[in-house]
N, C-alpha and C positions, 0 to 999 in steps of 0.2 A: 613590425619586422617584416621584411621583404624575404620571400622564399623563391629560389632558382630551381628548376627541375633538375633533379639528378640525371647526371650523364652515364652512370654505371650502378650496379647494384650497391645501395647505401643504406648503412645503419645509422640512425640518428642518436645522439647521446644528449639526453635533455638533462640539463644540471644547472648549476651556479657559475662554476668556474671550469668548464669543461677542458679548456685549453691547457690547464695546469695538470690534468690527469695523466697518469703512465699509459692510460689506454690509447693515447693517440701515438705512442711509439710502439706499444705492445701490439695493437690490433693489426697493423700490416704483417708483422712477423707471424701471428697467429694464423691469418687468412694464407699465408704461404705454405705453411705448415700443414693446415687442414685442406688445402686446395679449394680454396673459395675465392672467387673473383669479386671483391667487394671494397668498398671505401667507407670512412667513418666520418660524420659531420657532427659537431658540436652546435647545440642549441641552448643558449645561457639564458636564463630568466631570474630576476631577484626572488628571494625567498617570499612565499605569499604573493605570486605576481597576479595581475588581473585576470580574472576567468578567460576573458576574451583573447589573451595572449595564448592560453593554453589551447583554447578551441581553434584559433588560427594555425597553430603548429600540427595540431591532430589533424584537422581536415586538410593540411598540405600532404601530411604523410599519407593521409587515407586515399587520396586522389592521384598522387605522382606515382606514375608506373613503376618507376625504377628506386623508389623509397620502399625499402622491403620491410621496415619496421623500427623500433626506437628501444632503447635502454631508458628507464627513467629513475632518477636519483633526486633526494630532496623533496621533489614536487609530487610523489606518489599519491598522496592523500588529495591534495589540492586540484590536480590534474584529472583524478578520478572524478571528483565532484562536479568539476566543471564540464567535463566531456562525457559523461555516462550514456547520454543519448546518441553519441556518434560511434560507439562500438557496435558491431554487429552481434559479436558473441563475446561472453565474460566469463573467465573460467571459475571454477568453485572457489579457490582461495581468493580471487579478487572480489567475487561477490561478497563472501564473509567478512572480509577485511575493508570493503570500500576504498580500494587503492589498486593502482597498477605500477608495476615496475617494468613491464615489457609489454611492447606492442608488436604483433605479427599480422602477416596475411596468409590465409589460408582459403583457397578456392575464391578468391575475389573479395573474401570478407574481412574486416579489420577485427581482430582478436585482442582482447585485453586479458593479460595475465597478471597474477601477483607471483613471482617467482621467489621472493625473499623467504617464505617458509621453507623452502627447498634448501637454497643456497645458505641461509643462516644454521639450519640444522646440519648441514655437511659440514660448515665451518666449525660449530660448536662441538660437534660429535668427534671431529678431528683432535681437538685439545683438551676437552673436558675428561677427566679420569673416568673410567667405567663405573657406572653405579655411584658417581659421586654424591648426588644427593641423597639416596637411600642409605649409604654408608656414613655420612657426615651429618645429615639434618640441616644441611646448608640452606641458606635463603638466597633469593635472587632480587638484586636492587638494580633496576634498569632507570636511568636518568635520559628523559626524553619519550613522550609518548606518542611518537610517529610511527610511519610504517614498519620500521626494522623491530622496534620494541613489540609491535602487534604480532609480526612474524615469529620472534624469538619466543615470546611468551606462549603463543600458540604451540609451538614445538615442544616446550619443556612442561606445560602445565596438563597436558591432555590425560585423561584417566587411563588411556591404553599404555602409558608408560609404567603402569603399576605403582611400585613404590619409589621409583626413581624420577622425583619430582621435587622441586624446592619445598621446603617446610612452610614459606611464606614467600610471596612475591609485593615487592613495593615498587610503584611506578610513580616518578615524579616528572612535572612538567610545570613551566611557567605559564601555559594557557589552560583555562579550566574547560574549554571546548574539546581540547585534545583529550583530556582525562575523561570527560564524559564520553566521548566517542569510543576510546579503548573499553571502558567499562560495559558501554553497551555489546561491543564485540565479544568481550570475555564472557558475557552471559549466554552467549550462544555457543560456548566451547565446553563439552562435557568435563568437567574438572572438579575437583573437590580441594583445591589448594586456595587458602585465603589470601586474597589480594587487596592491597591498600593503595589508594590513589591520593598524592599529596601534591597540592599546589604549592609551588616554591616561588619566591621571589629573588632569590640569589643562592650563592654557594654555601652560604652559612645553613641554609635550609637542608641542603643535601648531605653538609657535613655531620649534622645532627642524625640524619638517618643511618649514616655509614657508622657513626660510632655505636649505634644500637644493634648491629649485626652480628650474627653468630659467626665463630671461626669457620673458615672454609667457605663463606659466602662468595657468590658469583656477583661481581661489580661491573656495570656496563655504562660505558659512555656512548649513547645513542643520540645525543643532542646535535651533533654536527659541529660542536665547538672544537676547534682544532684544525678544521678543514674549511667548512663554510664560513664561519666566523672564528676570530681568534679567541683564544683562552680555554678554559676547563670549566665543568660544571662543578667542580670541588674546589674549596679553598685552599691555601697553602698550608694550613693548620690540620687538614683532613688526616685521620688516622684510618688506614685499613685494617679490618679485622685480620687476626692471625691466620695464616695458610689461605688467605682468599685468594680468588682468581679474578683478575683484572683485565677487562677486555675493552679496547678501544675500537669501535668500528671503523674508524680512520686508519688509513695506512700512509697518508701523506699529509703534508701541512705542519704547522707548528703543534707537535703532539703532547701538548702540556700535561693531559691526564696520564699519558705513558710515561712522562718524565716524573711526575708525582709518584706513581706506583714503583718506578724503579728506584727511586729515592729510598723507598722503604722495603726494597724486595729481600735483602739480606736480614734485616732486623725483624720483619714481620713474617718471612718466610712465604712470600708471594710469589704466584704464577702470573706473569705478566704477558698479554698477548695483544698484537695489534691487528689490524683489518686487512692483512695482506691476503690470507687464504680466503677471507669473505669475498674480497675483490676478485679472485679467481673464480670461485665458484659463481658469484653474482654474474659475471661476465660470460662464462662459459655456457651456463643455462640458458642465457639470453641468445647468445650466438647459435646453439643448437636449435632453439625454437625458431628463430628468424629465418634462418638458412636452411632449416630441416635435414640438420647432419646429426650424426650421433657422436657425442663426445663424452668419454668416460669420466667418472668422478673420483676415480682412484685407481692405482696400479700403474705400470710402466709408462703407458701413454699419457695419463695425467701428470706423471712426474716430468715428462719432456715438455708438455704444455706449460707447466710451471716454471721449468728451467728457462725455456725461451722468453717467459714473461719477465723473469728477474733479469735476464742478459739485456732484454730490449729496454726495460725501464731504466736500467743503469748506464745505458749507452748516452 
């Protein structure tokens, strides 16, 4: 891929199908609202791209004066592994999780951040009932062992949450390497929550886990299916536990997982959430870091940011 020098301050978006993201319409509206002079540029790679592709992109961002940083999605773990030596500084979350969702520049140094622990925590805390796990004994089933699940489990399993932690966590993935990596990271997190790591070959394996969950459990699609690739990690005959909370990290695409949950919403008394609020927090956390501006995470100003985003996305 050939890269051209940015002609104005630019935030790069490293993903798979960046042109289809609402951020391409939302970002200009946000920069106007926030008083930032900046452009956004998408960089698309296939899933598990060649390490050299990631290195070329990061070197370009690092050396181009008007490339201010990047938001990374889908490639968070692979890009970190390929480019670790190119980062001048690595924040504590990124160092623990071996991933990056944000690149910024500070004093001429390229800084690698993992913002997902913050943005996923803000999103989850916004819709989970207070003390949900403490009061229900619910479990967490996260399908997909990538960066988002690493961040989500870090947020929910830590000892400093007291009793408000899942009674059990199950993480499933099609790749044993991803499961081994998240197991390694979990071993460094102070936690007493039992965690099971399930290698799955298809939706039937995930359906089996789902059928064994307690009522009220938190079920998360963190696979990318429905956005980066078509489909759902669950089969058509999957049955959610009663009073479960179903969260798809995706907000766009063919959200089959969301449709499956909504089809059972009344019968099973489900709470169904998509990834829109996660999208808002994920992007605003990165924009604040890259452009060195303060962006609130709640309150009237954040509500205005959310309203502008929804209006722009729908335009």
